[in-house]
C-alpha positions as CSV (number, residue, x, y, z in Angstrom):
1,M,0.0,0.1,0.1
2,Y,2.8,2.3,0.9
3,A,4.3,2.3,-2.8
4,H,0.9,3.0,-4.3
5,R,0.8,6.1,-2.5
6,F,4.1,7.3,-4.5
7,L,3.0,5.8,-7.6
8,L,-0.4,8.1,-7.5
9,A,1.7,11.2,-6.5
10,Q,3.8,10.3,-9.3
11,F,0.5,10.4,-11.4
12,V,-0.5,13.4,-10.0
13,A,3.1,15.4,-10.6
14,V,3.3,14.1,-14.1
15,A,-0.7,15.3,-15.0
16,A,0.1,18.8,-13.6
17,L,3.0,18.9,-15.3
18,A,1.4,17.8,-18.7
19,V,-1.3,20.2,-18.0
20,F,0.9,23.2,-17.3
21,H,3.4,22.8,-20.1
22,S,0.7,22.2,-23.0
23,I,-1.1,25.4,-22.0
24,A,2.1,27.3,-22.0
25,L,3.0,26.0,-25.1
26,E,-0.6,26.8,-26.6
27,F,-0.5,30.3,-25.3
28,H,3.3,31.0,-25.9
29,L,3.8,31.7,-22.7
30,Y,7.3,30.3,-22.3
31,W,8.3,33.4,-24.7
32,R,6.2,35.7,-23.0
33,F,7.1,35.1,-19.5
34,L,10.7,33.8,-19.3
35,W,10.6,32.9,-15.8
36,L,7.8,30.5,-16.5
37,D,9.6,26.9,-17.1
38,L,11.1,27.2,-13.6
39,P,7.7,25.9,-12.0
40,V,7.6,23.5,-14.8
41,H,11.5,22.1,-13.9
42,M,10.6,22.1,-10.0
43,L,7.5,19.7,-11.0
44,G,9.6,17.7,-13.2
45,G,12.3,17.6,-10.1
46,I,9.3,16.5,-7.9
47,W,8.6,14.0,-10.6
48,A,12.1,12.1,-10.4
49,G,12.3,12.6,-6.8
50,L,8.9,10.6,-6.4
51,F,10.1,8.1,-9.3
52,V,12.9,6.9,-7.5
53,F,11.8,6.8,-4.1
54,W,9.0,4.8,-5.4
55,L,11.7,2.5,-7.2
56,R,13.8,2.3,-3.6
57,I,10.4,1.2,-1.9
58,L,9.6,-1.4,-4.1
59,M,13.1,-2.5,-3.8
60,R,12.6,-2.0,0.2
61,L,15.6,0.5,0.6
62,T,15.1,3.8,2.5
63,P,14.4,6.9,0.9
64,S,16.7,10.0,1.3
65,V,16.9,13.6,0.4
66,A,20.1,13.0,-1.5
67,W,18.6,10.3,-4.1
68,G,15.9,12.6,-5.0
69,I,18.1,15.2,-5.8
70,A,20.7,13.1,-7.4
71,V,18.2,11.7,-10.0
72,A,16.3,15.0,-10.4
73,L,19.5,16.6,-11.4
74,V,20.4,13.4,-13.8
75,F,16.8,13.9,-15.4
76,G,17.5,17.9,-15.5
77,V,20.9,17.3,-17.3
78,A,19.2,15.0,-19.9
79,W,16.8,17.6,-20.6
80,E,19.0,20.4,-20.7
81,I,21.3,18.2,-23.1
82,F,18.4,17.5,-25.3
83,E,17.4,21.1,-25.4
84,V,20.8,22.0,-26.7
85,V,20.7,19.1,-29.5
86,T,17.5,20.1,-30.8
87,G,18.4,23.8,-31.0
88,L,16.2,25.5,-28.3
89,P,18.3,27.5,-26.7
90,R,18.2,30.9,-28.3
91,E,18.7,33.5,-25.8
92,S,22.2,35.3,-24.6
93,S,21.6,34.4,-21.3
94,Y,21.6,30.6,-21.7
95,M,24.1,30.0,-18.6
96,L,22.1,31.5,-16.4
97,D,18.8,29.9,-17.5
98,T,20.4,26.7,-17.5
99,S,21.5,27.0,-13.9
100,L,18.1,28.0,-12.6
101,D,16.8,25.1,-14.4
102,L,19.0,22.5,-12.6
103,L,18.4,24.6,-9.3
104,M,14.7,24.2,-9.7
105,D,15.2,20.3,-10.7
106,A,17.1,19.8,-7.3
107,L,14.5,21.6,-5.4
108,G,12.1,19.5,-6.8
109,G,13.9,16.4,-5.8
110,A,14.6,17.8,-2.4
111,V,11.2,18.2,-1.6
112,A,10.1,14.8,-3.0
113,G,12.9,13.7,-0.7
114,L,11.5,15.6,2.4
115,C,8.0,14.0,1.3
116,A,9.4,10.7,1.2
117,T,11.4,10.9,4.3
118,Y,8.1,12.3,6.2
119,Y,6.1,9.3,5.4
120,E,8.9,6.7,6.0
121,R,9.2,8.1,9.5
122,R,5.3,8.2,9.8
123,R,5.0,4.6,8.5
124,A,7.9,3.4,10.9
125,R,6.2,4.7,14.2
126,E,2.9,3.0,13.1
127,I,4.4,-0.5,12.8
């Protein structure tokens, strides 16, 4: 039952990410508001963190904030490489934008890690 909560939380995070991203693309909001990709990166980091904790719970390993941050950064770096390969970065402040994106990915992973740690401690008290 415990792993199902993280699977459901992943679904909610991905659904929110998809809705937010679709609306932003449809109305060209990423080009009007350059900061708008930061919440999307945070949601992506939360999803990546929840994903790794779900896997760790299935393998009967303890979640930790460091794992959430590390996996969120791996996904974030992969996304930034994808952007460079496809030619998306066109602004002159690309390095600042990439740094902020990775920071938000890491913060999202940390949020997921803190949530996982909280639920793990709560579950341990119930046993």
